[in-house]
N, C-alpha and C positions, 0 to 999 in steps of 0.2 A: 836247736835246729829249727824249731818253730819261729824263733826270733829271726833267724837268718832268712828264712823263706819270706817272712813278713817284710823285711828290709828290701829284699829283691823286688817284691811286688811294688813297694812304694817308689823305689828308684825307677822302675819301668814306667809307672804312672807319671812320674815327674818328667821323664824324657818325652813321653807322648804328649803331655800338655805343652812342653817347651816347643816341640815340633809344630804343634797346631798353632801356637802363638806366633811362631816364626812365619808360618805360611800366611796367616792372617795379616801380619805386618807387611809382607811382600806384596799382597794383593792391593793394599791401600796406597802403595807408592804411585806417584805420578811421574811419567817419563819426562825427563828434562827437555825443554824446548830447544830446537835446533838453533845454534848460535851462528851469527854472521861474523866471519873473521876476515880481517884485512891485514895485509902486510905492507907496511910503510917503510921504505928504505931511508936511510939517513942521507943518501945522496939525492939532492933535489933534481938532478938531471935524469934520474931513473924513473920510469913510469910506476905508478901505483897499481899493484895487482890486487884484485878484490874478487871475492866469490859472489858479489851482488850482480844479478842480471836484471837490467831494467827493460821493461817492455817498450817497444818502439811504437809511438802513436803516429798515425798517418793523418795529415790534414788535407782534405780535398777541397780545393778552391774552385768555385764555379765562376767562369768569366761572364760578365754582363754583355750581352749582345746589343750594340747600339744600332738601331734601324737606320738604313741609308735613306736620304731624302728621296721622296718619290719624284718621278719625272715623266714627262710626256715624250714618247718616242718621236724622233724627228722624221718627217716624211722623207721619201727617197731624195727629193730635191728640196732643200730648206733655204728659202730666200731671205737673207738678212743683209741687205745692202748697206744700211746706215741706221744708227740708233735714233730714236725720237728726239732726244735732247740735242744732238748735233744738227739734225735736220731743221729744227725750229730755232736754232741759235742765230737770230738776226743780228746779234752783236758780235759775231765771230771776229776776233782780232782785237777787241777791246781789252782782252786779258793781258795784252802786251803793255798796257798802261800808257799808250800814246794817243788815246782818244780816237774819234772817228777818222781823223786824217791819217793816223797810223794804220788803222785797219784797212782803209782804202789803199794805202801805199802797198800793203801786202798783196792785195788783188792786182795792182798795177805791175808789181815786180814779177808776179807769177805769169802774167800775160807777156810781159817783155821777154822773159826767159824762155818760155815754152811755146808761145804763139805770138811772135812779134808783130804779125800783121794785125792781130786784134789789139795788141798793145798800142798800136799807132792810132787806133780809133779814139778821137778826142772825147774825154769824159766818160768812156765806157765803164771803167772800174767804179767811178763815182756814182754813175747811174745804177749800176748793179747793186751797190750798197743802199742807195736811197729806195730803190724799188723793193728790196727785200723787206723793208719796214712798212710797206703799204698795207692797209687794212685787209685788202682782198688777196694778199699774197702771204707774207709772214714766213718766208723761207730763208735759210742760211744763204747769204750772198755768194759764198763760195760754191755751194751746191747749185745755186741758180745759174751762175756763170758757166760751170762745167757742163751742166745739163744742156744749156743752149749751144755751147760749143760742140759737144758730141753730136747733138741733133743735126747740126749744120756741117759736121765733119771739119770744123774749124775753118770753113771757107767763108768768104764774104760775098754772097751773091749781089749782083748789081742792083737788083730790084728789091733788096732787103734793107731795112733799117735795123741794125743790130740792137739798138736800144728798145725798139718796139718788139723785136723778137724775144728779148729778155722778159719784157712785161708779159707777153703771151705765154711764155714758158712758166712763169710764176703763177699765173692764173690757172693754167691747166694742172699744174702740180697740186695746188691748193684744193682744187675741186676734187681730184681723185683722192687726196688725203682725207678729206672730210667724208667722202662717200664711204670709204672703207672703215674709217674710225667709228662711224655712227650707224653702220648698216651690218647687222649680224648675218643676214643672208649672204651678203657679199663676202664676209669673212669666212663663212662656211663653204663658199664656192672655191675659195683660194686658201685652204688650210696650210699650204706650204709656205705662205708669206708670213713673215714674223710680225710685222707691224705696219701701220698706215704709211709711215715714211717710206718703207721699202716698196709698198704697193704703189704709191704715187709715182715712183721712178719706173717700176715695172710696167705700169699701165701707160706711162708717157712714151715708153719705147715699144709699145704694142706687144708687150709680154715676150720680148725677145731677150733671152738669157745672155746671148752673145753681146748684145748692146750693153746690158748691165755690167758685164765683165769689162768692156771697154770703159764704161763710166767709172767703175771702181779703180782701174789702173790709172786713169787720167786724174782722178781726184787725188789719189795717193801721190802721184808724181808731182802735182802742183802744190798740194797743201798738207800732205802727210797722211799717214795711215789712219783709217777709222774702223779698224777691225772691231768685232767679228763680222764676217761676210757670209757668202754662200757656204753652208756647212754640209758636207756629204752624208754624214751619219751620226749616230749617237742619240742623245736626248737633251731636253731642256727642262728646267724646273719652273719656268714661268715665261709668259709672253706678254709684252706690253704693247698695246696698240697706240 
């Protein structure tokens, strides 16, 4: 009986040790990492389903702002009758490649078509061309002719010599042109005038905008458009005198 009791005690101790060992072994285990599973079908036309969820990255683009060119506000009345290059082009017409005679022929044809009475004045077109090259003038012969014509309303007064009138027109234009170009005070007085060429015509017609309008229309009718002209509003990036 003593032996039996002893065996029971040993068996109980063994079970207790086994349980303790089992508990210790369970505490030392590491939980398996979660696995990523995917199901791929054999049919290539079917979509692939997956348990993977990818974070969406948002890219923010910043637009580069390009500054607009600065400009000077245009006065209420902006007088730009003719550009400087055209006004000073004493060789107007040579671009046709026919020489001075061809350029003079353009003047003559314009007179014959639009003002035949002036066209009948012998040598008028040739003289306008020659006078435009004079040292004290230097004005486009077309502008010189139109200015003289508008000033006289395309009439031929009995006591006038049109050739002399053209010379006087050229001298007056050149004087006003130089005054404005080299006189900052005069430029400040007439800020609405774009350049010296426009001022020369403006002053010649006693600062009469209606006369300038007539001049513009007449020049365009006889020799073609020389835009830009009197601009009502907006702004300009530069002004060349």
